[in-house]
GUVEXVEX-290411 format. One record per residue (C-alpha): x, y, z; residue number from 1. Coordinates in nm, 2 decimals. Layout:
residues N
+--------+--------+--------+-----+
:     xx :     yy :     zz : pos :
+--------+--------+--------+-----+
:      X :      Y :      Z : NUM :
...
+--------+--------+--------+-----+
end
This chain:
residues 487
+--------+--------+--------+-----+
:     xx :     yy :     zz : pos :
+--------+--------+--------+-----+
:   3.79 :   2.34 :  -0.10 :   1 :
:   3.78 :   2.72 :  -0.08 :   2 :
:   3.82 :   2.94 :  -0.37 :   3 :
:   4.07 :   3.12 :  -0.20 :   4 :
:   4.30 :   2.78 :  -0.23 :   5 :
:   4.34 :   2.81 :  -0.58 :   6 :
:   4.48 :   3.20 :  -0.59 :   7 :
:   4.36 :   3.55 :  -0.54 :   8 :
:   4.24 :   3.57 :  -0.90 :   9 :
:   4.00 :   3.24 :  -0.87 :  10 :
:   3.64 :   3.37 :  -0.85 :  11 :
:   3.39 :   3.14 :  -0.96 :  12 :
:   3.14 :   3.28 :  -1.16 :  13 :
:   2.78 :   3.28 :  -0.98 :  14 :
:   2.55 :   3.05 :  -1.13 :  15 :
:   2.28 :   3.32 :  -1.22 :  16 :
:   2.59 :   3.52 :  -1.41 :  17 :
:   2.70 :   3.18 :  -1.60 :  18 :
:   2.32 :   3.11 :  -1.72 :  19 :
:   2.29 :   3.51 :  -1.84 :  20 :
:   2.59 :   3.45 :  -2.07 :  21 :
:   2.48 :   3.14 :  -2.23 :  22 :
:   2.10 :   3.12 :  -2.24 :  23 :
:   2.08 :   3.38 :  -2.55 :  24 :
:   2.41 :   3.18 :  -2.73 :  25 :
:   2.28 :   2.89 :  -2.96 :  26 :
:   2.52 :   2.64 :  -2.81 :  27 :
:   2.45 :   2.29 :  -2.86 :  28 :
:   2.58 :   1.99 :  -2.72 :  29 :
:   2.77 :   1.93 :  -3.06 :  30 :
:   2.90 :   2.29 :  -3.00 :  31 :
:   3.29 :   2.34 :  -2.97 :  32 :
:   3.28 :   2.58 :  -2.64 :  33 :
:   3.65 :   2.67 :  -2.47 :  34 :
:   3.63 :   2.85 :  -2.17 :  35 :
:   4.04 :   2.97 :  -2.15 :  36 :
:   4.04 :   3.04 :  -1.78 :  37 :
:   3.81 :   2.77 :  -1.66 :  38 :
:   3.91 :   2.77 :  -1.29 :  39 :
:   3.71 :   2.45 :  -1.14 :  40 :
:   3.47 :   2.49 :  -1.52 :  41 :
:   3.15 :   2.63 :  -1.37 :  42 :
:   3.05 :   2.85 :  -1.64 :  43 :
:   3.13 :   2.44 :  -1.86 :  44 :
:   2.95 :   2.32 :  -1.68 :  45 :
:   2.65 :   2.57 :  -1.69 :  46 :
:   2.67 :   2.56 :  -2.12 :  47 :
:   2.64 :   2.23 :  -2.09 :  48 :
:   2.32 :   2.21 :  -1.89 :  49 :
:   2.16 :   2.51 :  -2.07 :  50 :
:   2.21 :   2.35 :  -2.42 :  51 :
:   2.11 :   1.95 :  -2.29 :  52 :
:   1.77 :   2.16 :  -2.14 :  53 :
:   1.74 :   2.31 :  -2.47 :  54 :
:   1.80 :   2.03 :  -2.66 :  55 :
:   1.54 :   1.80 :  -2.39 :  56 :
:   1.28 :   2.11 :  -2.50 :  57 :
:   1.31 :   2.05 :  -2.86 :  58 :
:   1.31 :   1.71 :  -2.87 :  59 :
:   0.98 :   1.69 :  -2.60 :  60 :
:   0.81 :   1.95 :  -2.87 :  61 :
:   0.90 :   1.78 :  -3.19 :  62 :
:   0.90 :   1.44 :  -3.07 :  63 :
:   0.59 :   1.43 :  -2.73 :  64 :
:   0.71 :   1.04 :  -2.65 :  65 :
:   1.07 :   1.13 :  -2.61 :  66 :
:   1.21 :   1.02 :  -2.28 :  67 :
:   1.49 :   1.21 :  -2.19 :  68 :
:   1.80 :   0.97 :  -2.07 :  69 :
:   1.68 :   0.73 :  -2.33 :  70 :
:   2.06 :   0.86 :  -2.47 :  71 :
:   2.36 :   1.03 :  -2.40 :  72 :
:   2.41 :   1.37 :  -2.49 :  73 :
:   2.82 :   1.39 :  -2.37 :  74 :
:   2.90 :   1.79 :  -2.48 :  75 :
:   3.22 :   1.59 :  -2.60 :  76 :
:   3.43 :   1.94 :  -2.73 :  77 :
:   3.41 :   2.16 :  -2.44 :  78 :
:   3.74 :   2.22 :  -2.41 :  79 :
:   3.95 :   2.47 :  -2.07 :  80 :
:   4.25 :   2.57 :  -2.05 :  81 :
:   4.35 :   2.65 :  -1.65 :  82 :
:   4.70 :   2.71 :  -1.53 :  83 :
:   4.65 :   2.57 :  -1.17 :  84 :
:   4.74 :   2.22 :  -1.23 :  85 :
:   4.49 :   2.11 :  -0.88 :  86 :
:   4.20 :   2.28 :  -1.12 :  87 :
:   4.32 :   2.09 :  -1.40 :  88 :
:   4.25 :   1.78 :  -1.25 :  89 :
:   3.95 :   1.88 :  -1.13 :  90 :
:   3.82 :   1.96 :  -1.49 :  91 :
:   3.96 :   1.60 :  -1.57 :  92 :
:   3.75 :   1.49 :  -1.31 :  93 :
:   3.39 :   1.66 :  -1.46 :  94 :
:   3.52 :   1.53 :  -1.83 :  95 :
:   3.61 :   1.89 :  -1.93 :  96 :
:   3.92 :   1.81 :  -2.26 :  97 :
:   4.20 :   2.06 :  -2.08 :  98 :
:   4.38 :   2.17 :  -2.40 :  99 :
:   4.65 :   2.39 :  -2.27 : 100 :
:   4.76 :   2.57 :  -1.93 : 101 :
:   4.85 :   2.90 :  -2.03 : 102 :
:   4.61 :   3.06 :  -2.23 : 103 :
:   4.81 :   3.39 :  -2.27 : 104 :
:   5.03 :   3.23 :  -2.48 : 105 :
:   4.78 :   2.94 :  -2.65 : 106 :
:   4.87 :   2.90 :  -3.02 : 107 :
:   4.50 :   2.86 :  -3.10 : 108 :
:   4.54 :   2.51 :  -3.28 : 109 :
:   4.15 :   2.41 :  -3.26 : 110 :
:   3.82 :   2.63 :  -3.38 : 111 :
:   3.55 :   2.67 :  -3.11 : 112 :
:   3.16 :   2.80 :  -3.17 : 113 :
:   3.16 :   2.96 :  -2.87 : 114 :
:   3.45 :   3.12 :  -2.60 : 115 :
:   3.31 :   3.19 :  -2.31 : 116 :
:   3.53 :   3.42 :  -2.01 : 117 :
:   3.58 :   3.50 :  -1.68 : 118 :
:   3.96 :   3.62 :  -1.70 : 119 :
:   4.15 :   3.75 :  -1.42 : 120 :
:   4.03 :   4.07 :  -1.39 : 121 :
:   4.39 :   4.24 :  -1.34 : 122 :
:   4.46 :   4.15 :  -1.71 : 123 :
:   4.09 :   4.05 :  -1.88 : 124 :
:   4.17 :   4.31 :  -2.18 : 125 :
:   4.47 :   4.10 :  -2.24 : 126 :
:   4.28 :   3.77 :  -2.25 : 127 :
:   3.99 :   3.91 :  -2.42 : 128 :
:   4.22 :   4.05 :  -2.67 : 129 :
:   4.37 :   3.71 :  -2.74 : 130 :
:   4.07 :   3.54 :  -2.74 : 131 :
:   3.99 :   3.76 :  -3.07 : 132 :
:   4.32 :   3.67 :  -3.22 : 133 :
:   4.24 :   3.30 :  -3.22 : 134 :
:   3.91 :   3.38 :  -3.25 : 135 :
:   3.85 :   3.22 :  -3.61 : 136 :
:   3.46 :   3.29 :  -3.64 : 137 :
:   3.42 :   3.24 :  -3.28 : 138 :
:   3.14 :   3.40 :  -3.08 : 139 :
:   3.29 :   3.55 :  -2.75 : 140 :
:   3.15 :   3.64 :  -2.42 : 141 :
:   3.38 :   3.77 :  -2.10 : 142 :
:   3.29 :   3.94 :  -1.80 : 143 :
:   3.56 :   4.20 :  -1.74 : 144 :
:   3.58 :   4.51 :  -1.46 : 145 :
:   3.37 :   4.75 :  -1.60 : 146 :
:   3.67 :   5.04 :  -1.60 : 147 :
:   3.83 :   4.82 :  -1.86 : 148 :
:   3.54 :   5.00 :  -2.08 : 149 :
:   3.53 :   5.30 :  -1.90 : 150 :
:   3.86 :   5.39 :  -1.87 : 151 :
:   4.02 :   5.27 :  -2.16 : 152 :
:   4.40 :   5.48 :  -2.07 : 153 :
:   4.57 :   5.23 :  -2.23 : 154 :
:   4.65 :   5.10 :  -2.58 : 155 :
:   4.47 :   4.80 :  -2.55 : 156 :
:   4.16 :   4.89 :  -2.36 : 157 :
:   4.14 :   5.15 :  -2.67 : 158 :
:   4.20 :   4.85 :  -2.95 : 159 :
:   3.93 :   4.66 :  -2.76 : 160 :
:   3.68 :   4.99 :  -2.77 : 161 :
:   3.75 :   4.99 :  -3.15 : 162 :
:   3.74 :   4.63 :  -3.17 : 163 :
:   3.36 :   4.64 :  -3.01 : 164 :
:   3.24 :   4.95 :  -3.22 : 165 :
:   3.42 :   4.81 :  -3.58 : 166 :
:   3.22 :   4.47 :  -3.52 : 167 :
:   2.92 :   4.55 :  -3.36 : 168 :
:   2.99 :   4.47 :  -3.00 : 169 :
:   2.77 :   4.44 :  -2.69 : 170 :
:   2.85 :   4.58 :  -2.34 : 171 :
:   2.58 :   4.49 :  -2.10 : 172 :
:   2.64 :   4.66 :  -1.70 : 173 :
:   2.63 :   4.33 :  -1.49 : 174 :
:   2.68 :   4.57 :  -1.14 : 175 :
:   2.88 :   4.41 :  -0.85 : 176 :
:   2.74 :   4.02 :  -0.95 : 177 :
:   3.03 :   3.86 :  -0.73 : 178 :
:   2.92 :   4.08 :  -0.43 : 179 :
:   2.72 :   3.67 :  -0.32 : 180 :
:   2.97 :   3.48 :  -0.49 : 181 :
:   3.17 :   3.20 :  -0.28 : 182 :
:   3.40 :   3.44 :  -0.31 : 183 :
:   3.32 :   3.81 :  -0.31 : 184 :
:   3.39 :   4.13 :  -0.47 : 185 :
:   3.26 :   4.45 :  -0.48 : 186 :
:   3.39 :   4.53 :  -0.84 : 187 :
:   3.14 :   4.65 :  -1.12 : 188 :
:   3.14 :   4.40 :  -1.41 : 189 :
:   3.04 :   4.46 :  -1.78 : 190 :
:   2.97 :   4.14 :  -1.98 : 191 :
:   3.12 :   4.20 :  -2.38 : 192 :
:   2.98 :   4.02 :  -2.68 : 193 :
:   3.23 :   4.03 :  -2.97 : 194 :
:   3.15 :   3.79 :  -3.29 : 195 :
:   3.39 :   3.68 :  -3.48 : 196 :
:   3.27 :   3.77 :  -3.88 : 197 :
:   3.63 :   3.88 :  -4.04 : 198 :
:   3.70 :   3.69 :  -4.34 : 199 :
:   3.98 :   3.44 :  -4.31 : 200 :
:   4.12 :   3.21 :  -4.55 : 201 :
:   4.27 :   2.99 :  -4.31 : 202 :
:   3.94 :   2.91 :  -4.11 : 203 :
:   3.73 :   2.85 :  -4.43 : 204 :
:   3.97 :   2.66 :  -4.60 : 205 :
:   3.69 :   2.54 :  -4.90 : 206 :
:   3.79 :   2.52 :  -5.24 : 207 :
:   3.54 :   2.72 :  -5.44 : 208 :
:   3.61 :   2.60 :  -5.82 : 209 :
:   3.36 :   2.92 :  -5.95 : 210 :
:   3.64 :   3.15 :  -5.86 : 211 :
:   3.94 :   2.95 :  -6.08 : 212 :
:   4.02 :   3.12 :  -6.34 : 213 :
:   3.62 :   3.22 :  -6.33 : 214 :
:   3.49 :   2.91 :  -6.50 : 215 :
:   3.41 :   2.66 :  -6.37 : 216 :
:   3.46 :   2.44 :  -6.72 : 217 :
:   3.24 :   2.31 :  -6.96 : 218 :
:   2.94 :   2.02 :  -6.79 : 219 :
:   2.78 :   1.92 :  -7.07 : 220 :
:   2.83 :   1.58 :  -7.31 : 221 :
:   3.01 :   1.56 :  -7.62 : 222 :
:   2.79 :   1.39 :  -7.82 : 223 :
:   2.81 :   1.65 :  -8.17 : 224 :
:   3.11 :   1.75 :  -8.18 : 225 :
:   2.99 :   2.03 :  -8.46 : 226 :
:   2.81 :   2.19 :  -8.16 : 227 :
:   3.10 :   2.20 :  -7.87 : 228 :
:   3.29 :   2.56 :  -7.92 : 229 :
:   3.67 :   2.55 :  -7.92 : 230 :
:   3.61 :   2.77 :  -7.57 : 231 :
:   3.51 :   2.40 :  -7.44 : 232 :
:   3.81 :   2.20 :  -7.51 : 233 :
:   4.01 :   2.49 :  -7.40 : 234 :
:   3.87 :   2.45 :  -7.10 : 235 :
:   3.88 :   2.10 :  -7.02 : 236 :
:   4.29 :   2.16 :  -7.14 : 237 :
:   4.35 :   2.44 :  -6.86 : 238 :
:   4.16 :   2.23 :  -6.61 : 239 :
:   4.38 :   1.92 :  -6.70 : 240 :
:   4.68 :   2.17 :  -6.65 : 241 :
:   4.56 :   2.33 :  -6.33 : 242 :
:   4.50 :   1.99 :  -6.21 : 243 :
:   4.91 :   1.88 :  -6.29 : 244 :
:   5.00 :   2.17 :  -6.12 : 245 :
:   4.76 :   2.12 :  -5.82 : 246 :
:   4.93 :   1.73 :  -5.80 : 247 :
:   5.25 :   1.89 :  -5.82 : 248 :
:   5.16 :   2.10 :  -5.55 : 249 :
:   5.02 :   1.81 :  -5.36 : 250 :
:   5.30 :   1.58 :  -5.39 : 251 :
:   5.57 :   1.84 :  -5.22 : 252 :
:   5.30 :   1.96 :  -4.98 : 253 :
:   5.23 :   1.56 :  -4.86 : 254 :
:   5.62 :   1.54 :  -4.87 : 255 :
:   5.70 :   1.80 :  -4.65 : 256 :
:   5.36 :   1.72 :  -4.39 : 257 :
:   5.54 :   1.39 :  -4.38 : 258 :
:   5.86 :   1.50 :  -4.32 : 259 :
:   5.80 :   1.76 :  -4.03 : 260 :
:   5.56 :   1.46 :  -3.89 : 261 :
:   5.84 :   1.19 :  -3.86 : 262 :
:   6.01 :   1.47 :  -3.61 : 263 :
:   5.75 :   1.44 :  -3.34 : 264 :
:   5.58 :   1.08 :  -3.40 : 265 :
:   5.72 :   0.82 :  -3.51 : 266 :
:   5.66 :   0.66 :  -3.90 : 267 :
:   5.35 :   0.40 :  -3.86 : 268 :
:   5.20 :   0.67 :  -3.69 : 269 :
:   5.27 :   0.90 :  -3.97 : 270 :
:   5.09 :   0.65 :  -4.20 : 271 :
:   4.79 :   0.61 :  -3.93 : 272 :
:   4.76 :   0.99 :  -3.91 : 273 :
:   4.76 :   1.06 :  -4.24 : 274 :
:   4.44 :   0.77 :  -4.32 : 275 :
:   4.22 :   0.82 :  -4.06 : 276 :
:   4.23 :   1.23 :  -4.05 : 277 :
:   3.91 :   1.31 :  -4.25 : 278 :
:   3.91 :   1.68 :  -4.16 : 279 :
:   4.16 :   1.97 :  -4.02 : 280 :
:   3.99 :   1.92 :  -3.66 : 281 :
:   4.04 :   1.52 :  -3.68 : 282 :
:   4.41 :   1.60 :  -3.84 : 283 :
:   4.48 :   1.84 :  -3.54 : 284 :
:   4.36 :   1.61 :  -3.27 : 285 :
:   4.51 :   1.29 :  -3.42 : 286 :
:   4.82 :   1.45 :  -3.45 : 287 :
:   4.81 :   1.61 :  -3.14 : 288 :
:   4.73 :   1.29 :  -2.93 : 289 :
:   5.05 :   1.09 :  -3.12 : 290 :
:   5.28 :   1.40 :  -3.03 : 291 :
:   5.22 :   1.32 :  -2.66 : 292 :
:   5.21 :   0.95 :  -2.71 : 293 :
:   5.56 :   0.97 :  -2.83 : 294 :
:   5.67 :   1.21 :  -2.56 : 295 :
:   5.55 :   0.96 :  -2.32 : 296 :
:   5.72 :   0.66 :  -2.50 : 297 :
:   6.06 :   0.84 :  -2.55 : 298 :
:   6.06 :   0.91 :  -2.12 : 299 :
:   6.06 :   0.49 :  -2.12 : 300 :
:   5.87 :   0.51 :  -1.81 : 301 :
:   5.64 :   0.30 :  -1.94 : 302 :
:   5.92 :   0.02 :  -2.01 : 303 :
:   5.98 :   0.04 :  -1.63 : 304 :
:   5.63 :   0.01 :  -1.46 : 305 :
:   5.43 :  -0.27 :  -1.38 : 306 :
:   5.10 :  -0.38 :  -1.64 : 307 :
:   4.89 :  -0.22 :  -1.30 : 308 :
:   5.09 :   0.13 :  -1.33 : 309 :
:   5.12 :   0.12 :  -1.69 : 310 :
:   4.74 :   0.17 :  -1.68 : 311 :
:   4.77 :   0.43 :  -1.49 : 312 :
:   5.02 :   0.62 :  -1.69 : 313 :
:   4.79 :   0.52 :  -2.03 : 314 :
:   4.51 :   0.70 :  -1.84 : 315 :
:   4.77 :   0.98 :  -1.79 : 316 :
:   4.87 :   1.00 :  -2.17 : 317 :
:   4.49 :   0.98 :  -2.30 : 318 :
:   4.45 :   1.29 :  -2.03 : 319 :
:   4.78 :   1.52 :  -2.19 : 320 :
:   4.66 :   1.39 :  -2.54 : 321 :
:   4.39 :   1.71 :  -2.58 : 322 :
:   4.67 :   1.92 :  -2.42 : 323 :
:   4.80 :   2.18 :  -2.66 : 324 :
:   5.15 :   2.04 :  -2.78 : 325 :
:   5.47 :   2.31 :  -2.69 : 326 :
:   5.74 :   2.32 :  -2.49 : 327 :
:   5.56 :   2.46 :  -2.19 : 328 :
:   5.35 :   2.20 :  -2.14 : 329 :
:   5.60 :   1.92 :  -2.25 : 330 :
:   5.79 :   2.04 :  -1.97 : 331 :
:   5.56 :   2.04 :  -1.71 : 332 :
:   5.44 :   1.70 :  -1.81 : 333 :
:   5.80 :   1.56 :  -1.77 : 334 :
:   5.85 :   1.76 :  -1.45 : 335 :
:   5.53 :   1.61 :  -1.30 : 336 :
:   5.65 :   1.23 :  -1.40 : 337 :
:   5.97 :   1.23 :  -1.29 : 338 :
:   5.85 :   1.40 :  -0.98 : 339 :
:   5.67 :   1.07 :  -0.93 : 340 :
:   5.94 :   0.82 :  -1.03 : 341 :
:   5.96 :   0.71 :  -0.66 : 342 :
:   5.67 :   0.70 :  -0.60 : 343 :
:   5.54 :   0.52 :  -0.93 : 344 :
:   5.87 :   0.27 :  -0.88 : 345 :
:   5.74 :   0.21 :  -0.53 : 346 :
:   5.39 :   0.13 :  -0.64 : 347 :
:   5.56 :  -0.12 :  -0.92 : 348 :
:   5.72 :  -0.28 :  -0.61 : 349 :
:   5.42 :  -0.34 :  -0.40 : 350 :
:   5.25 :  -0.48 :  -0.76 : 351 :
:   5.46 :  -0.72 :  -0.81 : 352 :
:   5.47 :  -0.82 :  -0.47 : 353 :
:   5.11 :  -0.89 :  -0.48 : 354 :
:   5.15 :  -1.09 :  -0.75 : 355 :
:   5.40 :  -1.31 :  -0.53 : 356 :
:   5.17 :  -1.32 :  -0.24 : 357 :
:   4.87 :  -1.47 :  -0.48 : 358 :
:   5.01 :  -1.76 :  -0.44 : 359 :
:   5.06 :  -1.82 :  -0.11 : 360 :
:   4.88 :  -2.10 :   0.05 : 361 :
:   4.58 :  -1.97 :   0.19 : 362 :
:   4.47 :  -1.70 :  -0.12 : 363 :
:   4.16 :  -1.56 :  -0.20 : 364 :
:   4.22 :  -1.55 :  -0.54 : 365 :
:   4.07 :  -1.86 :  -0.65 : 366 :
:   4.41 :  -2.04 :  -0.81 : 367 :
:   4.68 :  -2.31 :  -0.64 : 368 :
:   4.89 :  -2.19 :  -0.35 : 369 :
:   5.21 :  -2.31 :  -0.21 : 370 :
:   5.39 :  -2.26 :   0.17 : 371 :
:   5.68 :  -2.13 :  -0.05 : 372 :
:   5.47 :  -1.81 :  -0.08 : 373 :
:   5.38 :  -1.59 :   0.19 : 374 :
:   5.10 :  -1.27 :   0.22 : 375 :
:   5.33 :  -1.07 :   0.40 : 376 :
:   5.71 :  -1.14 :   0.35 : 377 :
:   5.89 :  -1.29 :   0.03 : 378 :
:   6.11 :  -1.56 :   0.16 : 379 :
:   6.43 :  -1.73 :  -0.02 : 380 :
:   6.19 :  -1.95 :  -0.26 : 381 :
:   5.85 :  -1.87 :  -0.38 : 382 :
:   5.66 :  -2.02 :  -0.69 : 383 :
:   5.39 :  -1.85 :  -0.98 : 384 :
:   5.16 :  -2.11 :  -1.10 : 385 :
:   5.03 :  -2.18 :  -1.49 : 386 :
:   5.30 :  -1.96 :  -1.61 : 387 :
:   5.38 :  -2.25 :  -1.89 : 388 :
:   5.50 :  -2.59 :  -2.00 : 389 :
:   5.81 :  -2.78 :  -2.12 : 390 :
:   5.87 :  -2.56 :  -2.40 : 391 :
:   5.86 :  -2.20 :  -2.24 : 392 :
:   5.64 :  -1.93 :  -2.06 : 393 :
:   5.31 :  -1.91 :  -2.22 : 394 :
:   5.28 :  -1.54 :  -2.39 : 395 :
:   4.97 :  -1.41 :  -2.20 : 396 :
:   5.18 :  -1.46 :  -1.84 : 397 :
:   5.54 :  -1.30 :  -1.97 : 398 :
:   5.44 :  -0.98 :  -1.82 : 399 :
:   5.41 :  -1.12 :  -1.47 : 400 :
:   5.75 :  -1.22 :  -1.47 : 401 :
:   5.87 :  -0.88 :  -1.58 : 402 :
:   5.64 :  -0.69 :  -1.34 : 403 :
:   5.88 :  -0.82 :  -1.09 : 404 :
:   6.20 :  -0.81 :  -1.24 : 405 :
:   6.09 :  -0.43 :  -1.30 : 406 :
:   6.07 :  -0.39 :  -0.99 : 407 :
:   6.41 :  -0.53 :  -0.90 : 408 :
:   6.54 :  -0.30 :  -1.14 : 409 :
:   6.43 :  -0.03 :  -0.97 : 410 :
:   6.58 :  -0.18 :  -0.61 : 411 :
:   6.91 :  -0.25 :  -0.81 : 412 :
:   6.98 :   0.04 :  -1.02 : 413 :
:   6.98 :  -0.16 :  -1.31 : 414 :
:   6.86 :  -0.08 :  -1.65 : 415 :
:   6.56 :  -0.33 :  -1.74 : 416 :
:   6.66 :  -0.34 :  -2.07 : 417 :
:   7.05 :  -0.50 :  -2.05 : 418 :
:   6.93 :  -0.77 :  -1.82 : 419 :
:   6.90 :  -1.09 :  -1.84 : 420 :
:   6.56 :  -1.20 :  -1.79 : 421 :
:   6.38 :  -1.52 :  -1.68 : 422 :
:   6.13 :  -1.45 :  -1.99 : 423 :
:   6.48 :  -1.40 :  -2.27 : 424 :
:   6.57 :  -1.74 :  -2.09 : 425 :
:   6.26 :  -1.96 :  -2.26 : 426 :
:   6.25 :  -1.77 :  -2.55 : 427 :
:   6.23 :  -2.00 :  -2.87 : 428 :
:   6.38 :  -2.28 :  -2.64 : 429 :
:   6.26 :  -2.61 :  -2.56 : 430 :
:   6.32 :  -2.68 :  -2.22 : 431 :
:   6.34 :  -2.97 :  -2.03 : 432 :
:   6.10 :  -2.99 :  -1.73 : 433 :
:   6.28 :  -2.90 :  -1.42 : 434 :
:   6.60 :  -2.79 :  -1.57 : 435 :
:   6.79 :  -2.48 :  -1.34 : 436 :
:   6.83 :  -2.15 :  -1.55 : 437 :
:   7.00 :  -1.83 :  -1.43 : 438 :
:   6.85 :  -1.50 :  -1.46 : 439 :
:   6.94 :  -1.15 :  -1.36 : 440 :
:   6.79 :  -1.23 :  -1.00 : 441 :
:   6.71 :  -1.58 :  -1.01 : 442 :
:   6.73 :  -1.93 :  -1.08 : 443 :
:   6.44 :  -2.08 :  -1.21 : 444 :
:   6.32 :  -2.41 :  -1.32 : 445 :
:   5.98 :  -2.45 :  -1.48 : 446 :
:   5.77 :  -2.76 :  -1.44 : 447 :
:   5.60 :  -2.93 :  -1.72 : 448 :
:   5.24 :  -2.90 :  -1.51 : 449 :
:   5.32 :  -2.55 :  -1.58 : 450 :
:   5.46 :  -2.36 :  -1.22 : 451 :
:   5.75 :  -2.14 :  -1.23 : 452 :
:   5.98 :  -2.17 :  -0.91 : 453 :
:   6.23 :  -1.93 :  -0.84 : 454 :
:   6.55 :  -1.88 :  -0.62 : 455 :
:   6.68 :  -1.53 :  -0.50 : 456 :
:   7.00 :  -1.50 :  -0.62 : 457 :
:   7.11 :  -1.19 :  -0.38 : 458 :
:   6.95 :  -1.19 :  -0.03 : 459 :
:   7.05 :  -0.83 :   0.05 : 460 :
:   6.79 :  -0.72 :  -0.26 : 461 :
:   6.53 :  -0.98 :  -0.14 : 462 :
:   6.57 :  -0.81 :   0.18 : 463 :
:   6.54 :  -0.38 :   0.02 : 464 :
:   6.24 :  -0.57 :  -0.13 : 465 :
:   6.05 :  -0.66 :   0.17 : 466 :
:   6.20 :  -0.39 :   0.38 : 467 :
:   6.01 :  -0.14 :   0.11 : 468 :
:   5.71 :  -0.34 :   0.10 : 469 :
:   5.71 :  -0.31 :   0.47 : 470 :
:   5.73 :   0.00 :   0.55 : 471 :
:   5.45 :   0.11 :   0.26 : 472 :
:   5.20 :  -0.20 :   0.40 : 473 :
:   5.30 :  -0.30 :   0.73 : 474 :
:   5.53 :  -0.04 :   0.87 : 475 :
:   5.82 :  -0.24 :   1.00 : 476 :
:   5.95 :  -0.60 :   0.87 : 477 :
:   5.77 :  -0.88 :   1.13 : 478 :
:   5.99 :  -1.06 :   1.33 : 479 :
:   5.87 :  -1.41 :   1.26 : 480 :
:   5.78 :  -1.58 :   0.95 : 481 :
:   5.45 :  -1.83 :   0.92 : 482 :
:   5.57 :  -2.16 :   1.02 : 483 :
:   5.61 :  -2.37 :   0.78 : 484 :
:   5.70 :  -2.08 :   0.52 : 485 :
:   6.00 :  -2.07 :   0.30 : 486 :
:   6.04 :  -2.46 :   0.28 : 487 :
+--------+--------+--------+-----+
end
């Protein structure tokens, strides 16, 4: 796939340029690194390679017998922002965390040690200024069109020059460094380095007792009252009173925090997050993950999908769990999910068919089969084995039946949560083996040996089921069934 496939502003950073950007920085495998215009991840890949090379070199100096590869160093906090969904998929395949889609409106919830940038040349100054706004103490290294520095005709460019001057920024001429890249341009390029040394209360978030009221209080013992000054007693009283005030603030703040959290995550998850989050970053990571989990739950797609498809949705939920939680990303996710709804539900039908077909007479699954079941079409009757006994369906196997019913709900337009499920029929009932019961779609019998026998109530629905499977798997419905099937 060529670079041009990803848009006119996509220019992959040449490897030698990427190395020059990262080699003199103190980037390690445990560093928090962001590429806010990540493309296919070239800068992050090189940063990861350099970080591992430095670690290997250090370990081999300090521990000569060290064998590289005996431990894995995953660079877990190497994160990306990328607007192109195709490039987002590539980044995830490379195990980078995609935390947002549009950097220029990214809120900067997470703090990073390094921000590495090769932004679009046409608005590179806006990208660099936004990176400065959310730097929180990070070191920024950015490639820019050299004219951004040489010709400061706009307010944004003049502001950037002021920041470079005030904070001892560095500008290195890189020349036409994209002339020999995968996709060429003869633009003169500069590399700008900014180190955010601004004091920022929100970044430090440390309590410093020595600055509180100018006193840290009495730290000695009360062994001899006669040598303890009245100031010491007053200091203790002041600390006690300050603790009471702080506790009131803490109680109020926690109530506000829990109230707002409950608007976006479940009450149970609020407790989990509050209990497990040890620091600010831990809180944000867990909170964002649970917020996305709640969005997925509200789509109710997981309620309509088979266990196999649910695993795919869970993987998608896990990947989405690091993405910035904002209206734009929520809208994009839902548009993507519902755009794939028919495809998702078709896969559910195929999963349901595979489950039934796996009990055919000549199955390769290693379990018992029946002639009523066929490996390319579902007949008026079919059997699934080892489902339960006279007391009902085993809990571990309920999903098998519900997967089939979810597929039929999709085909019939019914709401799974409102149908009479086969599982419901046997819930909390000591049924007699062989007794006929009727669910939404089937007449069923559960036999003492554990086999569950199904008879379709709607042949038109069965034909639609078979037709969809045939179209997806075989191209057409076979004209004749195998001899002995469907007895």
